[in-house]
CHARMM-style PDB file with segment names, atoms N, HN, CA, C and O in Angstrom:
ATOM      1  N   MET     1      11.992   8.706   2.120  1.00  0.00      PROA
ATOM      2  CA  MET     1      11.285   7.674   1.381  1.00  0.00      PROA
ATOM      3  C   MET     1       9.831   8.108   1.226  1.00  0.00      PROA
ATOM      4  O   MET     1       9.156   8.437   2.202  1.00  0.00      PROA
ATOM      5  N   GLY     2       9.369   8.101  -0.011  1.00  0.00      PROA
ATOM      6  HN  GLY     2       9.917   7.834  -0.803  1.00  0.00      PROA
ATOM      7  CA  GLY     2       7.985   8.471  -0.277  1.00  0.00      PROA
ATOM      8  C   GLY     2       7.024   7.343   0.043  1.00  0.00      PROA
ATOM      9  O   GLY     2       7.426   6.192   0.211  1.00  0.00      PROA
ATOM     10  N   MET     3       5.756   7.688   0.123  1.00  0.00      PROA
ATOM     11  HN  MET     3       5.430   8.624  -0.014  1.00  0.00      PROA
ATOM     12  CA  MET     3       4.739   6.694   0.448  1.00  0.00      PROA
ATOM     13  C   MET     3       4.639   5.627  -0.647  1.00  0.00      PROA
ATOM     14  O   MET     3       4.406   4.457  -0.345  1.00  0.00      PROA
ATOM     15  N   SER     4       4.812   6.016  -1.900  1.00  0.00      PROA
ATOM     16  HN  SER     4       5.002   6.967  -2.145  1.00  0.00      PROA
ATOM     17  CA  SER     4       4.763   5.025  -2.982  1.00  0.00      PROA
ATOM     18  C   SER     4       5.834   3.967  -2.800  1.00  0.00      PROA
ATOM     19  O   SER     4       5.583   2.779  -3.004  1.00  0.00      PROA
ATOM     20  N   GLU     5       7.026   4.398  -2.415  1.00  0.00      PROA
ATOM     21  HN  GLU     5       7.229   5.363  -2.249  1.00  0.00      PROA
ATOM     22  CA  GLU     5       8.108   3.441  -2.185  1.00  0.00      PROA
ATOM     23  C   GLU     5       7.761   2.513  -1.021  1.00  0.00      PROA
ATOM     24  O   GLU     5       8.049   1.317  -1.069  1.00  0.00      PROA
ATOM     25  N   LYS     6       7.148   3.060   0.014  1.00  0.00      PROA
ATOM     26  HN  LYS     6       6.914   4.031   0.053  1.00  0.00      PROA
ATOM     27  CA  LYS     6       6.735   2.237   1.159  1.00  0.00      PROA
ATOM     28  C   LYS     6       5.679   1.212   0.745  1.00  0.00      PROA
ATOM     29  O   LYS     6       5.718   0.062   1.180  1.00  0.00      PROA
ATOM     30  N   ILE     7       4.741   1.636  -0.094  1.00  0.00      PROA
ATOM     31  HN  ILE     7       4.710   2.571  -0.448  1.00  0.00      PROA
ATOM     32  CA  ILE     7       3.698   0.712  -0.559  1.00  0.00      PROA
ATOM     33  C   ILE     7       4.325  -0.391  -1.406  1.00  0.00      PROA
ATOM     34  O   ILE     7       3.933  -1.552  -1.295  1.00  0.00      PROA
ATOM     35  N   LYS     8       5.294  -0.042  -2.248  1.00  0.00      PROA
ATOM     36  HN  LYS     8       5.613   0.902  -2.338  1.00  0.00      PROA
ATOM     37  CA  LYS     8       5.966  -1.058  -3.063  1.00  0.00      PROA
ATOM     38  C   LYS     8       6.703  -2.062  -2.185  1.00  0.00      PROA
ATOM     39  O   LYS     8       6.684  -3.260  -2.469  1.00  0.00      PROA
ATOM     40  N   ILE     9       7.348  -1.593  -1.126  1.00  0.00      PROA
ATOM     41  HN  ILE     9       7.364  -0.621  -0.895  1.00  0.00      PROA
ATOM     42  CA  ILE     9       8.021  -2.498  -0.186  1.00  0.00      PROA
ATOM     43  C   ILE     9       6.995  -3.394   0.502  1.00  0.00      PROA
ATOM     44  O   ILE     9       7.211  -4.596   0.657  1.00  0.00      PROA
ATOM     45  N   LEU    10       5.889  -2.802   0.907  1.00  0.00      PROA
ATOM     46  HN  LEU    10       5.714  -1.826   0.780  1.00  0.00      PROA
ATOM     47  CA  LEU    10       4.810  -3.562   1.539  1.00  0.00      PROA
ATOM     48  C   LEU    10       4.330  -4.670   0.611  1.00  0.00      PROA
ATOM     49  O   LEU    10       4.142  -5.808   1.041  1.00  0.00      PROA
ATOM     50  N   LEU    11       4.132  -4.338  -0.662  1.00  0.00      PROA
ATOM     51  HN  LEU    11       4.285  -3.414  -1.012  1.00  0.00      PROA
ATOM     52  CA  LEU    11       3.679  -5.341  -1.628  1.00  0.00      PROA
ATOM     53  C   LEU    11       4.707  -6.459  -1.788  1.00  0.00      PROA
ATOM     54  O   LEU    11       4.342  -7.631  -1.878  1.00  0.00      PROA
ATOM     55  N   ILE    12       5.978  -6.104  -1.824  1.00  0.00      PROA
ATOM     56  HN  ILE    12       6.275  -5.152  -1.751  1.00  0.00      PROA
ATOM     57  CA  ILE    12       7.033  -7.126  -1.935  1.00  0.00      PROA
ATOM     58  C   ILE    12       6.991  -8.047  -0.722  1.00  0.00      PROA
ATOM     59  O   ILE    12       7.038  -9.268  -0.863  1.00  0.00      PROA
ATOM     60  N   LYS    13       6.900  -7.454   0.481  1.00  0.00      PROA
ATOM     61  HN  LYS    13       6.861  -6.461   0.595  1.00  0.00      PROA
ATOM     62  CA  LYS    13       6.883  -8.264   1.703  1.00  0.00      PROA
ATOM     63  C   LYS    13       5.642  -9.153   1.787  1.00  0.00      PROA
ATOM     64  O   LYS    13       5.672 -10.218   2.405  1.00  0.00      PROA
ATOM     65  N   LYS    14       4.552  -8.709   1.162  1.00  0.00      PROA
ATOM     66  HN  LYS    14       4.527  -7.844   0.660  1.00  0.00      PROA
ATOM     67  CA  LYS    14       3.317  -9.495   1.154  1.00  0.00      PROA
ATOM     68  C   LYS    14       3.203 -10.388  -0.083  1.00  0.00      PROA
ATOM     69  O   LYS    14       2.189 -11.058  -0.277  1.00  0.00      PROA
ATOM     70  N   ASN    15       4.259 -10.396  -0.930  1.00  0.00      PROA
ATOM     71  HN  ASN    15       5.083  -9.852  -0.773  1.00  0.00      PROA
ATOM     72  CA  ASN    15       4.255 -11.188  -2.164  1.00  0.00      PROA
ATOM     73  C   ASN    15       3.033 -10.884  -3.030  1.00  0.00      PROA
ATOM     74  O   ASN    15       2.355 -11.788  -3.516  1.00  0.00      PROA
ATOM     75  N   MET    16       2.772  -9.594  -3.210  1.00  0.00      PROA
ATOM     76  HN  MET    16       3.324  -8.860  -2.815  1.00  0.00      PROA
ATOM     77  CA  MET    16       1.615  -9.154  -3.991  1.00  0.00      PROA
ATOM     78  C   MET    16       2.063  -8.227  -5.105  1.00  0.00      PROA
ATOM     79  O   MET    16       3.114  -7.592  -5.024  1.00  0.00      PROA
ATOM     80  N   SER    17       1.254  -8.162  -6.139  1.00  0.00      PROA
ATOM     81  HN  SER    17       0.400  -8.678  -6.205  1.00  0.00      PROA
ATOM     82  CA  SER    17       1.506  -7.253  -7.249  1.00  0.00      PROA
ATOM     83  C   SER    17       0.607  -6.023  -7.116  1.00  0.00      PROA
ATOM     84  O   SER    17      -0.332  -5.998  -6.320  1.00  0.00      PROA
ATOM     85  N   GLU    18       0.921  -5.014  -7.913  1.00  0.00      PROA
ATOM     86  HN  GLU    18       1.684  -5.034  -8.559  1.00  0.00      PROA
ATOM     87  CA  GLU    18       0.064  -3.827  -7.957  1.00  0.00      PROA
ATOM     88  C   GLU    18      -1.320  -4.192  -8.480  1.00  0.00      PROA
ATOM     89  O   GLU    18      -2.322  -3.618  -8.052  1.00  0.00      PROA
ATOM     90  N   VAL    19      -1.371  -5.141  -9.399  1.00  0.00      PROA
ATOM     91  HN  VAL    19      -0.557  -5.607  -9.746  1.00  0.00      PROA
ATOM     92  CA  VAL    19      -2.662  -5.589  -9.939  1.00  0.00      PROA
ATOM     93  C   VAL    19      -3.492  -6.252  -8.835  1.00  0.00      PROA
ATOM     94  O   VAL    19      -4.690  -5.993  -8.720  1.00  0.00      PROA
ATOM     95  N   GLN    20      -2.861  -7.101  -8.027  1.00  0.00      PROA
ATOM     96  HN  GLN    20      -1.888  -7.311  -8.120  1.00  0.00      PROA
ATOM     97  CA  GLN    20      -3.583  -7.742  -6.918  1.00  0.00      PROA
ATOM     98  C   GLN    20      -4.086  -6.686  -5.934  1.00  0.00      PROA
ATOM     99  O   GLN    20      -5.200  -6.794  -5.422  1.00  0.00      PROA
ATOM    100  N   LEU    21      -3.271  -5.674  -5.671  1.00  0.00      PROA
ATOM    101  HN  LEU    21      -2.366  -5.587  -6.087  1.00  0.00      PROA
ATOM    102  CA  LEU    21      -3.705  -4.597  -4.783  1.00  0.00      PROA
ATOM    103  C   LEU    21      -4.914  -3.875  -5.368  1.00  0.00      PROA
ATOM    104  O   LEU    21      -5.855  -3.554  -4.642  1.00  0.00      PROA
ATOM    105  N   SER    22      -4.895  -3.623  -6.654  1.00  0.00      PROA
ATOM    106  HN  SER    22      -4.131  -3.884  -7.244  1.00  0.00      PROA
ATOM    107  CA  SER    22      -6.025  -2.920  -7.278  1.00  0.00      PROA
ATOM    108  C   SER    22      -7.318  -3.719  -7.137  1.00  0.00      PROA
ATOM    109  O   SER    22      -8.387  -3.146  -6.927  1.00  0.00      PROA
ATOM    110  N   VAL    23      -7.219  -5.041  -7.253  1.00  0.00      PROA
ATOM    111  HN  VAL    23      -6.351  -5.507  -7.424  1.00  0.00      PROA
ATOM    112  CA  VAL    23      -8.408  -5.897  -7.097  1.00  0.00      PROA
ATOM    113  C   VAL    23      -8.940  -5.769  -5.670  1.00  0.00      PROA
ATOM    114  O   VAL    23     -10.144  -5.612  -5.468  1.00  0.00      PROA
ATOM    115  N   LEU    24      -8.052  -5.836  -4.685  1.00  0.00      PROA
ATOM    116  HN  LEU    24      -7.074  -5.963  -4.849  1.00  0.00      PROA
ATOM    117  CA  LEU    24      -8.478  -5.706  -3.284  1.00  0.00      PROA
ATOM    118  C   LEU    24      -9.133  -4.360  -3.014  1.00  0.00      PROA
ATOM    119  O   LEU    24     -10.070  -4.263  -2.220  1.00  0.00      PROA
ATOM    120  N   LEU    25      -8.636  -3.323  -3.678  1.00  0.00      PROA
ATOM    121  HN  LEU    25      -7.876  -3.401  -4.323  1.00  0.00      PROA
ATOM    122  CA  LEU    25      -9.165  -1.976  -3.462  1.00  0.00      PROA
ATOM    123  C   LEU    25     -10.384  -1.673  -4.324  1.00  0.00      PROA
ATOM    124  O   LEU    25     -11.022  -0.634  -4.158  1.00  0.00      PROA
ATOM    125  N   GLY    26     -10.708  -2.580  -5.246  1.00  0.00      PROA
ATOM    126  HN  GLY    26     -10.190  -3.424  -5.381  1.00  0.00      PROA
ATOM    127  CA  GLY    26     -11.868  -2.367  -6.111  1.00  0.00      PROA
ATOM    128  C   GLY    26     -11.649  -1.244  -7.110  1.00  0.00      PROA
ATOM    129  O   GLY    26     -12.584  -0.518  -7.446  1.00  0.00      PROA
ATOM    130  N   THR    27     -10.426  -1.097  -7.583  1.00  0.00      PROA
ATOM    131  HN  THR    27      -9.666  -1.687  -7.310  1.00  0.00      PROA
ATOM    132  CA  THR    27     -10.100  -0.060  -8.555  1.00  0.00      PROA
ATOM    133  C   THR    27      -9.287  -0.678  -9.681  1.00  0.00      PROA
ATOM    134  O   THR    27      -8.952  -1.862  -9.639  1.00  0.00      PROA
ATOM    135  N   SER    28      -8.975   0.120 -10.676  1.00  0.00      PROA
ATOM    136  HN  SER    28      -9.247   1.082 -10.710  1.00  0.00      PROA
ATOM    137  CA  SER    28      -8.230  -0.408 -11.822  1.00  0.00      PROA
ATOM    138  C   SER    28      -6.733  -0.438 -11.537  1.00  0.00      PROA
ATOM    139  O   SER    28      -6.224   0.363 -10.753  1.00  0.00      PROA
ATOM    140  N   PRO    29      -6.037  -1.366 -12.178  1.00  0.00      PROA
ATOM    141  CA  PRO    29      -4.574  -1.374 -12.054  1.00  0.00      PROA
ATOM    142  C   PRO    29      -3.960  -0.048 -12.500  1.00  0.00      PROA
ATOM    143  O   PRO    29      -2.977   0.411 -11.920  1.00  0.00      PROA
ATOM    144  N   GLN    30      -4.541   0.563 -13.527  1.00  0.00      PROA
ATOM    145  HN  GLN    30      -5.340   0.190 -13.998  1.00  0.00      PROA
ATOM    146  CA  GLN    30      -4.033   1.848 -14.022  1.00  0.00      PROA
ATOM    147  C   GLN    30      -4.143   2.933 -12.952  1.00  0.00      PROA
ATOM    148  O   GLN    30      -3.249   3.770 -12.824  1.00  0.00      PROA
ATOM    149  N   ASN    31      -5.227   2.924 -12.187  1.00  0.00      PROA
ATOM    150  HN  ASN    31      -5.953   2.244 -12.290  1.00  0.00      PROA
ATOM    151  CA  ASN    31      -5.402   3.902 -11.115  1.00  0.00      PROA
ATOM    152  C   ASN    31      -4.324   3.723 -10.042  1.00  0.00      PROA
ATOM    153  O   ASN    31      -3.739   4.703  -9.580  1.00  0.00      PROA
ATOM    154  N   VAL    32      -4.063   2.483  -9.650  1.00  0.00      PROA
ATOM    155  HN  VAL    32      -4.538   1.687 -10.025  1.00  0.00      PROA
ATOM    156  CA  VAL    32      -3.024   2.210  -8.653  1.00  0.00      PROA
ATOM    157  C   VAL    32      -1.661   2.627  -9.201  1.00  0.00      PROA
ATOM    158  O   VAL    32      -0.877   3.266  -8.500  1.00  0.00      PROA
ATOM    159  N   TYR    33      -1.379   2.265 -10.455  1.00  0.00      PROA
ATOM    160  HN  TYR    33      -2.016   1.745 -11.024  1.00  0.00      PROA
ATOM    161  CA  TYR    33      -0.113   2.633 -11.087  1.00  0.00      PROA
ATOM    162  C   TYR    33       0.073   4.152 -11.089  1.00  0.00      PROA
ATOM    163  O   TYR    33       1.142   4.654 -10.741  1.00  0.00      PROA
ATOM    164  N   ASN    34      -0.981   4.879 -11.485  1.00  0.00      PROA
ATOM    165  HN  ASN    34      -1.849   4.471 -11.768  1.00  0.00      PROA
ATOM    166  CA  ASN    34      -0.896   6.345 -11.536  1.00  0.00      PROA
ATOM    167  C   ASN    34      -0.657   6.949 -10.148  1.00  0.00      PROA
ATOM    168  O   ASN    34       0.142   7.874 -10.002  1.00  0.00      PROA
ATOM    169  N   LYS    35      -1.342   6.431  -9.142  1.00  0.00      PROA
ATOM    170  HN  LYS    35      -1.991   5.680  -9.261  1.00  0.00      PROA
ATOM    171  CA  LYS    35      -1.164   6.940  -7.783  1.00  0.00      PROA
ATOM    172  C   LYS    35       0.258   6.666  -7.287  1.00  0.00      PROA
ATOM    173  O   LYS    35       0.864   7.515  -6.634  1.00  0.00      PROA
ATOM    174  N   LEU    36       0.787   5.479  -7.597  1.00  0.00      PROA
ATOM    175  HN  LEU    36       0.294   4.788  -8.127  1.00  0.00      PROA
ATOM    176  CA  LEU    36       2.161   5.163  -7.211  1.00  0.00      PROA
ATOM    177  C   LEU    36       3.149   6.071  -7.943  1.00  0.00      PROA
ATOM    178  O   LEU    36       4.128   6.537  -7.359  1.00  0.00      PROA
ATOM    179  N   LYS    37       2.886   6.311  -9.203  1.00  0.00      PROA
ATOM    180  HN  LYS    37       2.092   5.933  -9.678  1.00  0.00      PROA
ATOM    181  CA  LYS    37       3.777   7.157 -10.007  1.00  0.00      PROA
ATOM    182  C   LYS    37       3.807   8.590  -9.469  1.00  0.00      PROA
ATOM    183  O   LYS    37       4.868   9.212  -9.408  1.00  0.00      PROA
ATOM    184  N   ARG    38       2.641   9.111  -9.081  1.00  0.00      PROA
ATOM    185  HN  ARG    38       1.779   8.606  -9.131  1.00  0.00      PROA
ATOM    186  CA  ARG    38       2.546  10.487  -8.575  1.00  0.00      PROA
ATOM    187  C   ARG    38       2.780  10.581  -7.070  1.00  0.00      PROA
ATOM    188  O   ARG    38       2.867  11.678  -6.520  1.00  0.00      PROA
ATOM    189  N   ASP    39       2.883   9.419  -6.401  1.00  0.00      PROA
ATOM    190  HN  ASP    39       2.812   8.528  -6.848  1.00  0.00      PROA
ATOM    191  CA  ASP    39       2.999   9.387  -4.939  1.00  0.00      PROA
ATOM    192  C   ASP    39       1.853  10.186  -4.314  1.00  0.00      PROA
ATOM    193  O   ASP    39       2.061  11.084  -3.499  1.00  0.00      PROA
ATOM    194  N   ASN    40       0.637   9.823  -4.728  1.00  0.00      PROA
ATOM    195  HN  ASN    40       0.468   9.093  -5.390  1.00  0.00      PROA
ATOM    196  CA  ASN    40      -0.543  10.612  -4.405  1.00  0.00      PROA
ATOM    197  C   ASN    40      -1.613   9.735  -3.746  1.00  0.00      PROA
ATOM    198  O   ASN    40      -2.530   9.253  -4.411  1.00  0.00      PROA
ATOM    199  N   PHE    41      -1.483   9.538  -2.437  1.00  0.00      PROA
ATOM    200  HN  PHE    41      -0.738   9.930  -1.897  1.00  0.00      PROA
ATOM    201  CA  PHE    41      -2.452   8.744  -1.685  1.00  0.00      PROA
ATOM    202  C   PHE    41      -3.008   9.568  -0.543  1.00  0.00      PROA
ATOM    203  O   PHE    41      -2.266  10.257   0.157  1.00  0.00      PROA
ATOM    204  N   SER    42      -4.314   9.497  -0.358  1.00  0.00      PROA
ATOM    205  HN  SER    42      -4.916   8.937  -0.927  1.00  0.00      PROA
ATOM    206  CA  SER    42      -4.938  10.160   0.791  1.00  0.00      PROA
ATOM    207  C   SER    42      -4.752   9.291   2.033  1.00  0.00      PROA
ATOM    208  O   SER    42      -4.466   8.098   1.934  1.00  0.00      PROA
ATOM    209  N   GLU    43      -4.916   9.892   3.178  1.00  0.00      PROA
ATOM    210  HN  GLU    43      -5.149  10.862   3.259  1.00  0.00      PROA
ATOM    211  CA  GLU    43      -4.834   9.141   4.441  1.00  0.00      PROA
ATOM    212  C   GLU    43      -5.864   8.013   4.450  1.00  0.00      PROA
ATOM    213  O   GLU    43      -5.580   6.911   4.920  1.00  0.00      PROA
ATOM    214  N   LYS    44      -7.048   8.289   3.933  1.00  0.00      PROA
ATOM    215  HN  LYS    44      -7.278   9.184   3.551  1.00  0.00      PROA
ATOM    216  CA  LYS    44      -8.111   7.271   3.862  1.00  0.00      PROA
ATOM    217  C   LYS    44      -7.666   6.093   3.001  1.00  0.00      PROA
ATOM    218  O   LYS    44      -7.887   4.938   3.367  1.00  0.00      PROA
ATOM    219  N   GLU    45      -7.043   6.377   1.864  1.00  0.00      PROA
ATOM    220  HN  GLU    45      -6.864   7.315   1.567  1.00  0.00      PROA
ATOM    221  CA  GLU    45      -6.570   5.303   0.984  1.00  0.00      PROA
ATOM    222  C   GLU    45      -5.464   4.493   1.653  1.00  0.00      PROA
ATOM    223  O   GLU    45      -5.426   3.269   1.528  1.00  0.00      PROA
ATOM    224  N   LEU    46      -4.570   5.169   2.359  1.00  0.00      PROA
ATOM    225  HN  LEU    46      -4.601   6.163   2.461  1.00  0.00      PROA
ATOM    226  CA  LEU    46      -3.486   4.471   3.049  1.00  0.00      PROA
ATOM    227  C   LEU    46      -4.038   3.551   4.133  1.00  0.00      PROA
ATOM    228  O   LEU    46      -3.551   2.434   4.311  1.00  0.00      PROA
ATOM    229  N   LYS    47      -5.046   4.014   4.851  1.00  0.00      PROA
ATOM    230  HN  LYS    47      -5.442   4.920   4.707  1.00  0.00      PROA
ATOM    231  CA  LYS    47      -5.676   3.174   5.881  1.00  0.00      PROA
ATOM    232  C   LYS    47      -6.384   1.987   5.239  1.00  0.00      PROA
ATOM    233  O   LYS    47      -6.364   0.884   5.787  1.00  0.00      PROA
ATOM    234  N   GLU    48      -7.006   2.202   4.086  1.00  0.00      PROA
ATOM    235  HN  GLU    48      -7.023   3.098   3.642  1.00  0.00      PROA
ATOM    236  CA  GLU    48      -7.678   1.100   3.390  1.00  0.00      PROA
ATOM    237  C   GLU    48      -6.658   0.069   2.899  1.00  0.00      PROA
ATOM    238  O   GLU    48      -6.893  -1.135   3.009  1.00  0.00      PROA
ATOM    239  N   ILE    49      -5.530   0.533   2.360  1.00  0.00      PROA
ATOM    240  HN  ILE    49      -5.339   1.511   2.271  1.00  0.00      PROA
ATOM    241  CA  ILE    49      -4.478  -0.383   1.926  1.00  0.00      PROA
ATOM    242  C   ILE    49      -3.998  -1.217   3.108  1.00  0.00      PROA
ATOM    243  O   ILE    49      -3.866  -2.436   2.999  1.00  0.00      PROA
ATOM    244  N   ALA    50      -3.737  -0.565   4.229  1.00  0.00      PROA
ATOM    245  HN  ALA    50      -3.844   0.426   4.317  1.00  0.00      PROA
ATOM    246  CA  ALA    50      -3.281  -1.277   5.426  1.00  0.00      PROA
ATOM    247  C   ALA    50      -4.316  -2.312   5.858  1.00  0.00      PROA
ATOM    248  O   ALA    50      -3.964  -3.446   6.184  1.00  0.00      PROA
ATOM    249  N   ASN    51      -5.574  -1.928   5.862  1.00  0.00      PROA
ATOM    250  HN  ASN    51      -5.860  -1.007   5.597  1.00  0.00      PROA
ATOM    251  CA  ASN    51      -6.645  -2.839   6.264  1.00  0.00      PROA
ATOM    252  C   ASN    51      -6.715  -4.049   5.337  1.00  0.00      PROA
ATOM    253  O   ASN    51      -6.820  -5.183   5.804  1.00  0.00      PROA
ATOM    254  N   LYS    52      -6.660  -3.818   4.043  1.00  0.00      PROA
ATOM    255  HN  LYS    52      -6.576  -2.897   3.663  1.00  0.00      PROA
ATOM    256  CA  LYS    52      -6.765  -4.913   3.072  1.00  0.00      PROA
ATOM    257  C   LYS    52      -5.551  -5.846   3.129  1.00  0.00      PROA
ATOM    258  O   LYS    52      -5.669  -7.037   2.842  1.00  0.00      PROA
ATOM    259  N   LEU    53      -4.380  -5.301   3.503  1.00  0.00      PROA
ATOM    260  HN  LEU    53      -4.284  -4.334   3.737  1.00  0.00      PROA
ATOM    261  CA  LEU    53      -3.167  -6.122   3.539  1.00  0.00      PROA
ATOM    262  C   LEU    53      -2.847  -6.616   4.951  1.00  0.00      PROA
ATOM    263  O   LEU    53      -1.795  -7.209   5.192  1.00  0.00      PROA
ATOM    264  N   ASN    54      -3.775  -6.361   5.878  1.00  0.00      PROA
ATOM    265  HN  ASN    54      -4.629  -5.879   5.682  1.00  0.00      PROA
ATOM    266  CA  ASN    54      -3.669  -6.882   7.237  1.00  0.00      PROA
ATOM    267  C   ASN    54      -2.403  -6.410   7.964  1.00  0.00      PROA
ATOM    268  O   ASN    54      -1.703  -7.198   8.600  1.00  0.00      PROA
ATOM    269  N   VAL    55      -2.130  -5.109   7.854  1.00  0.00      PROA
ATOM    270  HN  VAL    55      -2.698  -4.469   7.338  1.00  0.00      PROA
ATOM    271  CA  VAL    55      -1.063  -4.468   8.613  1.00  0.00      PROA
ATOM    272  C   VAL    55      -1.642  -3.223   9.272  1.00  0.00      PROA
ATOM    273  O   VAL    55      -2.706  -2.748   8.876  1.00  0.00      PROA
ATOM    274  N   GLU    56      -0.954  -2.698  10.266  1.00  0.00      PROA
ATOM    275  HN  GLU    56      -0.089  -3.084  10.587  1.00  0.00      PROA
ATOM    276  CA  GLU    56      -1.377  -1.452  10.895  1.00  0.00      PROA
ATOM    277  C   GLU    56      -0.810  -0.287  10.105  1.00  0.00      PROA
ATOM    278  O   GLU    56       0.250  -0.406   9.490  1.00  0.00      PROA
ATOM    279  N   TYR    57      -1.518   0.849  10.121  1.00  0.00      PROA
ATOM    280  HN  TYR    57      -2.378   0.945  10.620  1.00  0.00      PROA
ATOM    281  CA  TYR    57      -0.999   2.060   9.504  1.00  0.00      PROA
ATOM    282  C   TYR    57      -1.084   3.187  10.522  1.00  0.00      PROA
ATOM    283  O   TYR    57      -2.160   3.510  11.024  1.00  0.00      PROA
ATOM    284  N   GLU    58       0.048   3.770  10.813  1.00  0.00      PROA
ATOM    285  HN  GLU    58       0.923   3.508  10.404  1.00  0.00      PROA
ATOM    286  CA  GLU    58       0.117   4.910  11.717  1.00  0.00      PROA
ATOM    287  C   GLU    58       1.079   5.929  11.125  1.00  0.00      PROA
ATOM    288  O   GLU    58       1.911   6.498  11.831  1.00  0.00      PROA
ATOM    289  N   GLY    59       0.955   6.154   9.815  1.00  0.00      PROA
ATOM    290  HN  GLY    59       0.279   5.691   9.241  1.00  0.00      PROA
ATOM    291  CA  GLY    59       1.975   6.917   9.130  1.00  0.00      PROA
ATOM    292  C   GLY    59       3.109   5.982   8.737  1.00  0.00      PROA
ATOM    293  O   GLY    59       4.042   6.358   8.027  1.00  0.00      PROA
ATOM    294  N   PHE    60       2.997   4.770   9.218  1.00  0.00      PROA
ATOM    295  HN  PHE    60       2.239   4.465   9.795  1.00  0.00      PROA
ATOM    296  CA  PHE    60       3.918   3.687   8.897  1.00  0.00      PROA
ATOM    297  C   PHE    60       3.083   2.451   8.621  1.00  0.00      PROA
ATOM    298  O   PHE    60       1.921   2.372   9.022  1.00  0.00      PROA
ATOM    299  N   PHE    61       3.670   1.501   7.945  1.00  0.00      PROA
ATOM    300  HN  PHE    61       4.613   1.565   7.620  1.00  0.00      PROA
ATOM    301  CA  PHE    61       3.115   0.164   7.901  1.00  0.00      PROA
ATOM    302  C   PHE    61       3.891  -0.638   8.925  1.00  0.00      PROA
ATOM    303  O   PHE    61       5.122  -0.655   8.903  1.00  0.00      PROA
ATOM    304  N   ILE    62       3.170  -1.313   9.833  1.00  0.00      PROA
ATOM    305  HN  ILE    62       2.170  -1.299   9.851  1.00  0.00      PROA
ATOM    306  CA  ILE    62       3.810  -2.014  10.941  1.00  0.00      PROA
ATOM    307  C   ILE    62       3.479  -3.504  10.834  1.00  0.00      PROA
ATOM    308  O   ILE    62       2.311  -3.893  10.853  1.00  0.00      PROA
ATOM    309  N   PHE    63       4.514  -4.323  10.723  1.00  0.00      PROA
ATOM    310  HN  PHE    63       5.463  -4.007  10.708  1.00  0.00      PROA
ATOM    311  CA  PHE    63       4.344  -5.771  10.642  1.00  0.00      PROA
ATOM    312  C   PHE    63       4.241  -6.382  12.029  1.00  0.00      PROA
ATOM    313  O   PHE    63       4.581  -5.745  13.026  1.00  0.00      PROA
ATOM    314  N   ASP    64       3.774  -7.605  12.085  1.00  0.00      PROA
ATOM    315  HN  ASP    64       3.497  -8.123  11.275  1.00  0.00      PROA
ATOM    316  CA  ASP    64       3.612  -8.316  13.352  1.00  0.00      PROA
ATOM    317  C   ASP    64       4.899  -8.346  14.162  1.00  0.00      PROA
ATOM    318  O   ASP    64       4.853  -8.337  15.392  1.00  0.00      PROA
ATOM    319  N   ASP    65       6.061  -8.383  13.483  1.00  0.00      PROA
ATOM    320  HN  ASP    65       6.098  -8.390  12.484  1.00  0.00      PROA
ATOM    321  CA  ASP    65       7.329  -8.453  14.203  1.00  0.00      PROA
ATOM    322  C   ASP    65       7.837  -7.067  14.634  1.00  0.00      PROA
ATOM    323  O   ASP    65       8.931  -6.955  15.187  1.00  0.00      PROA
ATOM    324  N   GLY    66       7.046  -6.014  14.382  1.00  0.00      PROA
ATOM    325  HN  GLY    66       6.157  -6.105  13.933  1.00  0.00      PROA
ATOM    326  CA  GLY    66       7.417  -4.668  14.793  1.00  0.00      PROA
ATOM    327  C   GLY    66       8.158  -3.867  13.742  1.00  0.00      PROA
ATOM    328  O   GLY    66       8.419  -2.681  13.946  1.00  0.00      PROA
ATOM    329  N   THR    67       8.503  -4.487  12.619  1.00  0.00      PROA
ATOM    330  HN  THR    67       8.291  -5.451  12.454  1.00  0.00      PROA
ATOM    331  CA  THR    67       9.190  -3.782  11.545  1.00  0.00      PROA
ATOM    332  C   THR    67       8.291  -2.678  11.005  1.00  0.00      PROA
ATOM    333  O   THR    67       7.114  -2.905  10.727  1.00  0.00      PROA
ATOM    334  N   LYS    68       8.854  -1.477  10.857  1.00  0.00      PROA
ATOM    335  HN  LYS    68       9.811  -1.292  11.083  1.00  0.00      PROA
ATOM    336  CA  LYS    68       8.092  -0.338  10.315  1.00  0.00      PROA
ATOM    337  C   LYS    68       8.716   0.115   9.006  1.00  0.00      PROA
ATOM    338  O   LYS    68       9.936   0.172   8.853  1.00  0.00      PROA
ATOM    339  N   ILE    69       7.831   0.435   8.065  1.00  0.00      PROA
ATOM    340  HN  ILE    69       6.840   0.389   8.189  1.00  0.00      PROA
ATOM    341  CA  ILE    69       8.293   1.039   6.805  1.00  0.00      PROA
ATOM    342  C   ILE    69       7.437   2.241   6.497  1.00  0.00      PROA
ATOM    343  OT1 ILE    69       7.648   2.904   5.482  1.00  0.00      PROA
TER     344      ILE     69
END
């Protein structure tokens, strides 16, 4: 499973859209879409996504109940 797929699952579990994520990250929806399409995220970006969506990131997204994706 690629990181883009994990981010999409994270967004579904958080009931968020890619557009809402782009607003939280202070970037354009097109930029988020392109990164998801290319599966091209830096470790820094992944940590920022986790921080903005209130989950832990350790190479995984970890929910309060221990579920990892």
